[in-house]
C-alpha positions, -999 to +999 in steps of 0.1 A: +377-807-589+371-803-551+398-792-528+397-807-493+415-790-464+433-813-442+420-813-406+445-810-379+451-842-361+441-842-324+466-859-303+453-889-284+442-881-248+439-843-254+407-826-243+396-789-246+402-769-214+396-735-199+422-709-203+435-690-173+414-659-182+383-679-185+390-695-150+394-660-135+362-648-150+343-679-139+356-675-103+347-638-102+311-646-114+308-674-088+321-651-060+296-624-069+268-649-069+278-663-035+282-628-020+247-619-032+232-651-020+248-647+014+236-611+017+200-622+008+202-650+034+214-628+062+188-601+053+160-626+053+173-640+087+174-605+102+139-597+089+126-630+104+142-623+138+127-588+137+092-601+129+095-627+157+106-601+182+079-577+171+052-604+176+066-613+210+065-577+224+031-570+209+017-602+224+030-595+259+021-559+258-014-565+246-019-592+273-009-567+300-030-539+286-061-562+280-058-574+316-057-538+329-087-528+307-108-557+319-098-548+355-108-512+350-142-521+335-152-541+366-133-522+393-134-487+405-107-460+408-093-459+444-093-421+448-086-425+485-052-440+477-041-410+457-053-386+484-036-405+512-003-407+493-004-370+481-005-381+445-021-355+423-040-366+391-041-330+378-018-300+375-038-268+369-061-276+341-040-304+327-044-341+335-012-354+351+002-388+343+003-412+373+030-438+377+007-462+396-029-473+389-049-479+421-082-498+419-107-515+441-123-547+430-161-554+435-153-570+469-134-540+480-099-555+476-070-534+465-055-539+430-024-519+422-005-515+389+029-499+388+062-496+369+092-506+390+129-505+385+140-542+390+177-534+388+201-519+364+176-493+352+154-521+338+117-512+342+090-539+347+052-537+348+039-552+380+006-559+396-003-564+433-036-578+446-047-574+482-039-550+510-005-564+515+020-557+486+028-588+466+041-574+434+044-597+404+060-589+371+040-594+339+064-590+310+092-612+298+128-603+302+133-595+265+110-565+267+124-531+277+099-506+290+105-470+280+073-454+293+042-464+311+017-437+321-018-437+335-042-408+329-073-408+352-103-385+345-118-370+366-091-363+392-115-365+421-141-391+431-173-385+411-192-407+435-184-388+466-213-374+486-204-339+479-219-311+458-184-304+443-181-340+430-177-339+392-206-354+372-183-375+350-178-413+347-142-423+355-121-429+325-085-443+322-060-438+294-030-461+293+001-451+274+029-476+269+062-475+250+084-505+249+111-523+229+120-559+221+156-564+230+175-579+200+191-613+203+221-602+182+242-570+183+236-567+146+198-564+150+180-531+158+155-531+187+119-533+177+098-504+191+062-507+201+038-480+212+003-485+225-024-462+238-059-471+248-088-456+268-114-474+289-144-462+309-154-478+342-187-496+342-192-488+379-221-464+385-232-455+420-257-427+414 
């Protein structure tokens, strides 16, 4: 003889539902997932902005440095400019950094590179071509220059008709430190440092 347990009758229109505790747990899990997803999104966005800023400052700085390097290879150091302006390229036995790079192109024209304060303590790399100053800025406004130095060796003209003239080919070392200004106060500035040396191809002996 089999015994059958009577099944409880389900009222018409009744459906299983979440309890209050289950709803709270579900909302808590959903909130955690949303917070994590939002944090990942903002982290990825900041990383992308940092990458774009880094590429921008590197592109502009490399363009400026490559231009100076090409100029140095085909031009000559204008030692007379430093002498006439009482600018020393050496202190004792140490090479002294110059804030301006003075060159002469193959036609004898003046080419000057300098770092100038364009207002508010903002430094800008500028170039002037010709005997009359016509300074033009090279870098975009979102780049902050921290340091630009020119090291010229030797400190006197090696091609001068003098027995004391150094027997050394002119060499230039450029040191630049800059930052890409962030587009958002939450972003940290991207720093960039570049140093390169180039030897002049001009030879007059």
